[in-house]
C-alpha positions as CSV (number, residue, x, y, z in Angstrom):
1,M,125.7,86.8,138.1
2,S,128.8,87.9,140.0
3,T,131.0,90.5,138.4
4,S,134.1,89.8,140.6
5,Q,136.0,87.9,138.0
6,R,139.7,88.2,137.5
7,P,140.6,91.5,135.8
8,L,140.8,91.1,132.0
9,L,143.3,93.0,129.7
10,I,142.7,92.8,126.0
11,T,145.7,94.1,124.1
12,G,146.3,95.3,120.5
13,V,142.6,95.5,119.6
14,E,141.1,97.4,116.7
15,F,138.0,99.5,116.9
16,V,135.2,100.2,114.4
17,D,136.4,103.8,114.0
18,G,139.8,102.6,112.7
19,S,141.7,103.3,115.9
20,G,143.4,100.7,118.1
21,G,144.5,100.2,121.7
22,D,144.0,98.1,124.8
23,L,140.9,97.3,126.9
24,L,140.8,96.6,130.6
25,I,137.8,95.2,132.5
26,I,137.7,95.2,136.3
27,D,134.6,94.2,138.3
28,G,132.5,94.1,135.2
29,A,133.3,97.5,133.7
30,F,135.8,99.1,131.4
31,V,138.5,101.1,133.2
32,D,141.8,102.8,132.2
33,P,144.1,100.1,130.8
34,D,147.0,101.8,132.6
35,R,145.4,100.5,135.8
36,A,146.0,96.9,135.0
37,P,147.1,94.9,138.1
38,A,149.8,92.3,138.1
39,D,147.4,89.3,138.2
40,V,145.4,90.4,135.2
41,E,144.3,87.8,132.6
42,R,145.7,88.8,129.2
43,V,144.2,88.3,125.8
44,D,146.2,89.2,122.7
45,A,143.8,90.7,120.2
46,T,146.2,91.6,117.5
47,G,144.3,91.7,114.2
48,L,140.9,91.4,115.9
49,L,138.1,93.9,115.8
50,A,136.2,94.7,119.0
51,L,132.4,95.2,118.9
52,P,130.1,96.0,121.8
53,G,128.4,92.7,122.9
54,L,125.6,91.9,120.4
55,V,122.0,92.0,121.6
56,D,119.2,89.8,120.1
57,P,115.7,91.2,120.5
58,H,114.1,88.0,119.4
59,T,115.1,84.5,120.8
60,H,113.2,81.4,121.6
61,L,114.9,79.6,124.5
62,R,112.0,77.0,125.0
63,E,112.5,76.7,128.8
64,P,110.2,75.9,130.5
65,G,108.3,73.2,128.7
66,R,110.5,72.1,125.8
67,E,113.9,71.5,127.3
68,D,114.4,68.7,124.8
69,T,114.9,71.3,122.1
70,E,116.7,74.1,124.1
71,T,117.3,75.3,127.6
72,I,118.3,78.7,128.9
73,A,121.8,77.3,129.5
74,T,122.2,75.8,126.0
75,G,120.5,78.7,124.2
76,T,122.7,81.3,125.9
77,A,125.8,79.2,125.2
78,A,124.8,79.3,121.5
79,A,124.2,83.1,121.9
80,A,127.7,83.6,123.4
81,R,129.2,81.5,120.5
82,G,127.5,84.0,118.1
83,G,128.9,87.1,119.9
84,F,125.7,87.9,121.9
85,T,125.8,89.2,125.5
86,A,122.1,89.7,125.8
87,V,119.0,88.0,124.4
88,A,115.2,88.6,124.7
89,A,113.4,85.4,125.5
90,M,110.0,85.1,123.8
91,A,106.9,84.2,125.8
92,N,105.7,81.2,123.9
93,T,107.0,78.7,126.4
94,Q,105.0,76.0,128.2
95,P,103.5,77.4,130.3
96,V,103.4,80.8,128.6
97,T,105.3,83.6,130.2
98,D,102.1,85.6,131.0
99,T,102.5,86.1,134.7
100,A,105.1,87.7,137.0
101,E,106.0,84.3,138.4
102,A,106.6,82.9,134.9
103,A,108.8,85.9,134.0
104,E,110.8,85.6,137.2
105,F,111.4,81.9,136.6
106,V,113.1,82.7,133.3
107,H,115.0,85.6,134.9
108,D,116.2,83.7,137.9
109,T,117.2,80.6,135.9
110,A,119.2,82.8,133.6
111,L,121.0,84.4,136.5
112,R,122.1,80.9,137.7
113,E,122.7,79.1,134.4
114,G,123.0,81.7,131.6
115,A,126.0,82.6,129.5
116,A,124.3,85.9,128.5
117,K,121.8,88.3,130.0
118,V,118.3,87.0,129.4
119,Q,115.5,89.6,129.3
120,P,112.1,87.8,129.5
121,V,109.4,89.0,127.0
122,G,106.0,88.8,128.5
123,A,102.9,87.7,126.6
124,V,100.4,90.3,125.5
125,S,97.4,88.0,126.1
126,K,96.8,85.3,128.6
127,G,97.9,82.0,127.2
128,L,98.6,83.7,123.8
129,A,94.9,83.2,123.2
130,G,94.4,86.8,121.9
131,E,91.3,87.4,124.1
132,E,92.4,88.9,127.5
133,L,95.4,91.0,128.5
134,A,98.1,89.2,130.4
135,E,99.5,90.5,133.7
136,L,101.5,93.3,131.9
137,G,101.9,95.5,135.0
138,L,102.8,92.8,137.4
139,M,105.4,91.5,134.9
140,A,106.8,95.0,134.5
141,R,107.1,95.4,138.3
142,S,108.5,91.9,138.9
143,R,112.2,91.0,139.4
144,A,112.3,90.3,135.7
145,G,111.5,94.0,134.9
146,V,109.7,93.0,131.7
147,R,109.5,95.9,129.2
148,M,108.6,94.1,125.9
149,F,105.4,92.1,125.5
150,S,104.6,89.9,122.5
151,D,102.4,87.0,121.5
152,D,105.1,86.1,118.9
153,G,104.2,83.0,117.0
154,R,100.7,84.4,116.9
155,C,99.4,87.8,115.9
156,V,97.4,90.0,118.3
157,A,94.6,90.1,115.7
158,D,92.0,91.9,117.8
159,P,92.5,95.6,117.2
160,L,90.8,96.6,120.5
161,L,93.0,94.2,122.5
162,M,96.0,95.7,120.7
163,R,94.9,99.2,121.5
164,R,94.5,98.3,125.1
165,A,97.9,96.7,125.3
166,L,99.5,99.8,123.8
167,E,97.7,102.1,126.2
168,Y,98.6,100.0,129.2
169,V,102.4,99.8,128.6
170,R,102.7,103.6,127.9
171,A,102.8,104.3,131.6
172,F,106.1,102.5,132.0
173,D,107.4,103.0,128.5
174,G,107.0,99.4,127.6
175,V,106.8,98.2,124.0
176,I,104.4,95.8,122.3
177,A,106.1,93.6,119.7
178,Q,103.8,92.3,117.0
179,H,103.9,89.2,115.0
180,A,102.2,90.7,112.0
181,Q,100.1,88.0,110.4
182,D,96.4,88.6,109.7
183,P,94.9,85.2,110.6
184,R,92.2,85.4,107.9
185,L,94.6,86.3,105.1
186,A,97.3,83.8,106.2
187,G,95.6,81.1,108.3
188,P,97.0,77.9,109.9
189,G,97.7,76.3,106.6
190,A,99.7,79.2,105.2
191,C,103.4,78.1,105.0
192,C,104.9,79.5,101.8
193,H,105.0,82.9,100.2
194,E,101.9,83.2,98.0
195,G,103.1,83.2,94.4
196,E,104.2,81.0,91.6
197,I,106.3,78.7,93.8
198,S,103.5,78.1,96.3
199,G,101.1,77.3,93.5
200,R,103.5,75.0,91.8
201,L,104.3,73.1,95.0
202,G,100.7,73.0,96.2
203,L,101.6,74.7,99.5
204,G,99.3,77.1,101.4
205,G,100.0,80.7,100.4
206,W,101.1,83.3,102.9
207,P,100.5,86.6,101.0
208,A,102.7,89.7,101.7
209,V,99.6,91.7,102.4
210,A,98.8,89.6,105.4
211,E,101.8,91.1,107.1
212,S,101.5,94.7,105.8
213,V,97.9,95.2,106.7
214,I,98.6,94.4,110.4
215,V,101.7,96.7,110.3
216,A,99.5,99.5,108.8
217,R,96.8,99.0,111.5
218,D,99.2,98.9,114.3
219,V,101.3,101.9,113.5
220,Q,98.1,103.9,113.5
221,L,97.2,102.5,116.8
222,A,100.6,103.4,118.1
223,E,100.1,106.9,116.9
224,L,96.7,107.1,118.5
225,T,98.0,105.9,121.9
226,G,101.4,107.5,121.8
227,S,102.9,104.2,122.7
228,R,105.9,102.2,121.4
229,L,105.3,99.5,118.8
230,H,108.0,97.0,117.6
231,V,107.4,95.0,114.5
232,C,108.9,91.5,114.6
233,H,110.7,89.8,111.6
234,V,109.6,92.2,108.9
235,S,109.7,90.3,105.6
236,T,108.1,92.2,102.8
237,A,108.7,95.4,100.7
238,E,105.1,96.4,101.4
239,S,105.7,96.5,105.2
240,V,108.9,98.5,104.6
241,E,106.8,101.1,102.8
242,V,104.3,101.3,105.7
243,L,107.2,101.7,108.2
244,Q,108.6,104.5,106.1
245,W,105.3,106.3,106.2
246,A,105.0,105.8,109.9
247,K,108.5,107.1,110.7
248,R,107.9,110.2,108.5
249,R,104.9,110.9,110.8
250,G,107.0,110.5,113.9
251,I,105.2,107.4,115.1
252,R,107.1,105.5,117.8
253,V,107.7,102.3,115.8
254,S,110.8,100.2,115.5
255,A,111.3,97.1,113.4
256,E,113.6,94.1,113.1
257,V,114.7,91.8,110.2
258,T,116.1,88.3,110.6
259,P,119.3,87.1,109.0
260,H,117.5,84.5,107.0
261,H,115.2,87.1,105.5
262,L,118.3,89.1,104.4
263,L,119.8,86.2,102.5
264,L,117.5,83.3,101.7
265,T,114.6,83.5,99.2
266,T,111.5,81.4,98.4
267,D,113.6,79.4,96.0
268,E,115.0,77.5,99.0
269,V,111.5,75.9,99.4
270,L,111.7,74.2,96.0
271,G,113.2,71.1,97.5
272,Y,110.4,70.8,100.1
273,D,113.1,70.9,102.8
274,P,111.2,71.7,106.1
275,T,114.3,73.3,107.5
276,Y,113.3,76.4,105.4
277,K,109.8,76.5,106.8
278,V,109.6,79.7,108.8
279,N,107.0,82.2,109.9
280,P,106.9,84.7,108.2
281,P,108.0,82.7,105.1
282,L,111.0,83.3,103.0
283,R,110.2,85.8,100.4
284,P,111.2,86.6,96.7
285,A,114.5,88.3,95.9
286,E,112.8,91.7,95.5
287,D,111.7,91.6,99.1
288,V,115.2,90.6,100.2
289,Q,116.6,93.6,98.4
290,A,114.0,95.9,100.0
291,L,114.8,94.6,103.5
292,R,118.6,95.1,103.0
293,Q,118.0,98.7,101.9
294,A,115.6,99.3,104.8
295,L,118.4,98.2,107.2
296,V,120.8,100.6,105.4
297,D,118.5,103.7,105.7
298,G,117.1,103.0,109.1
299,T,113.6,102.1,108.2
300,V,114.4,98.8,109.9
301,D,116.2,99.4,113.2
302,A,117.7,96.1,114.2
303,V,118.5,92.5,113.4
304,G,116.6,89.9,115.4
305,T,117.6,86.2,115.0
306,D,114.2,84.6,115.7
307,H,116.3,81.7,116.9
308,A,113.7,78.9,116.9
309,P,115.1,75.4,117.9
310,H,113.0,72.3,117.2
311,A,113.3,68.6,117.9
312,R,113.7,66.3,114.9
313,Q,110.3,64.8,115.5
314,D,108.7,68.2,115.1
315,K,110.7,69.3,112.1
316,E,111.1,66.2,110.0
317,H,107.7,66.0,108.4
318,A,106.2,66.9,105.1
319,F,106.7,70.6,104.5
320,A,103.1,71.6,105.3
321,D,103.1,69.7,108.5
322,A,106.5,70.6,109.9
323,A,107.1,73.1,112.7
324,F,108.0,76.7,111.8
325,G,111.4,78.0,112.6
326,M,115.2,77.7,112.2
327,L,118.3,78.3,114.3
328,G,120.0,81.6,114.1
329,L,122.1,82.7,117.1
330,E,125.5,81.2,116.2
331,T,125.3,82.3,112.5
332,A,123.6,85.7,112.7
333,L,126.7,87.9,112.7
334,G,128.2,85.9,109.9
335,V,125.1,86.3,107.7
336,V,124.9,90.0,108.3
337,I,128.6,90.4,107.5
338,E,128.0,88.4,104.3
339,T,125.0,90.3,103.1
340,M,125.6,93.8,104.5
341,I,129.3,94.4,105.2
342,D,131.0,92.3,102.5
343,S,128.6,93.8,99.9
344,G,129.5,97.3,101.0
345,L,126.0,98.2,102.0
346,I,126.9,99.2,105.6
347,D,130.0,99.8,107.6
348,W,131.0,98.4,111.0
349,S,129.5,101.3,112.8
350,R,126.1,100.6,111.3
351,L,126.5,97.0,112.1
352,V,127.1,97.9,115.8
353,E,124.0,100.0,115.7
354,V,121.6,97.4,114.3
355,M,123.0,94.4,116.2
356,S,123.9,96.0,119.6
357,A,122.9,99.6,120.3
358,A,119.4,99.7,118.7
359,P,118.2,96.3,120.1
360,A,119.4,97.4,123.6
361,R,117.4,100.6,123.3
362,I,114.3,98.8,122.1
363,L,114.5,96.4,125.0
364,G,115.4,99.1,127.5
365,L,118.7,97.5,128.5
366,S,120.9,100.3,129.7
367,D,123.7,97.8,130.5
368,Q,123.9,96.6,126.9
369,G,124.8,98.2,123.6
370,Q,127.2,100.7,125.1
371,P,130.5,102.0,123.6
372,L,133.7,100.4,124.7
373,V,134.8,103.3,126.9
374,E,135.7,103.7,130.5
375,G,132.7,103.3,132.8
376,S,130.7,101.2,130.4
377,P,129.7,97.7,131.3
378,G,132.3,95.2,130.2
379,N,130.4,93.6,127.3
380,L,132.3,93.0,124.0
381,T,132.8,90.6,121.1
382,L,136.2,90.1,119.5
383,I,136.0,89.1,115.9
384,D,138.2,88.2,113.0
385,P,136.4,89.9,110.1
386,G,138.0,87.7,107.5
387,A,137.4,84.3,109.1
388,R,135.1,81.9,107.2
389,A,134.0,78.3,107.7
390,R,131.7,75.8,106.3
391,V,128.7,75.5,108.7
392,D,128.3,72.1,110.3
393,A,124.9,71.7,112.1
394,G,126.5,69.0,114.3
395,D,128.9,71.5,115.8
396,S,126.1,73.7,117.2
397,L,125.9,74.5,120.9
398,S,122.1,74.5,120.6
399,L,120.3,71.3,121.5
400,S,118.5,71.4,118.1
401,R,119.8,70.9,114.6
402,N,117.3,72.7,112.4
403,N,120.1,74.8,110.9
404,P,119.4,76.3,107.5
405,W,123.1,77.1,106.9
406,H,124.4,73.6,107.1
407,G,127.1,73.0,104.4
408,R,127.2,76.7,103.5
409,D,130.4,78.7,103.5
410,L,129.9,81.8,105.7
411,P,131.9,84.3,107.7
412,D,132.7,82.7,111.1
413,P,134.1,85.7,112.9
414,V,133.6,85.4,116.7
415,Q,136.8,84.7,118.6
416,L,135.9,85.8,122.1
417,T,132.7,87.0,123.9
418,V,132.8,88.8,127.2
419,W,129.7,89.5,129.3
420,S,130.1,91.8,132.2
421,G,133.8,90.9,132.4
422,R,133.2,87.2,132.2
423,I,134.5,85.2,129.2
424,T,131.5,83.3,128.0
425,Y,133.0,82.0,124.7
426,R,136.5,81.6,123.5
427,R,137.5,80.1,120.2
428,S,139.6,77.0,120.8
């Protein structure tokens, strides 16, 4: 993407430290506002708060293969609407992103058509089959510069394969991102948190231990290999306890939580609405509280949306037969404000850490998650912290409509998103 846009001057903005001032972006970077040229584009940000551009470590863009549900263009448009300037595109496309050529396709398409930076995530195993390592080194050396690898949607269940993957990426400081789901404890039919509700509804149980045993195994493999491990979409209090143990030992592990696991509980499933079928499943209130506290104290490092668009024909089935996943990019910031800021659990500086700075570090994106100071890349999100709206699934910029927040009143803060000096979203 070219960074030769018209200079952009944002005036009267507020910062998370309580100060205020102006911001000037020229050629994709912040510069001294006093250098504003006469032909500058001006944005009045009076009453608005400036955040570094948000970074999502976990997005499904579906291209190539399922462009009926999402494309790189539509998914990044939704990301920009949600305040994101970078997203990590998961590998479970069709074909799978398990070669350098496949990773470069995603990278190159995003450069042409994207409204945010797209960092391809490579598969750990060929075809996500969990049997043979994919081309990790070739993907890392490709134009895409892949640094995160994941079979997300499936667990790397074979401990030897997981060890080999961790050992391989250590040479270039890559990270293996695990979908923690023991396939024997939570098999193909598991679709609801195992407990009273799954029993009452007759749905296949997905026990909490199926997640935590994989997390426990993998943090020990990360310690053995000295490599970086990232745990996707943590959903249980037991996993939080394992992560606390691992971090006390200095193991190189990071973890993310989704917005939906911070707010929704298993009770949503009582109506059999397949919109609420996700993997891992929604959990009881005590798990939600543990996840919120883990985000406060740093046991969980980041928020990842797990934005998972689906066509109606894949989602509108009986609960047990429907596809897993829900939309998240456009509403993620609002949900985190609702659950974490408005509740007083975290301040704006911590929100910036978990939704921008930490995800950028995990992904190795030096051009993202940086403070809004001279010399930094010109990525920012302007928000109105008090703005709220009733979510309408029909208004989404995504091609899909599996939106769990439809009809719910939530913060709707994003007014302007700027990626490398380019306005990618402006509230009309």
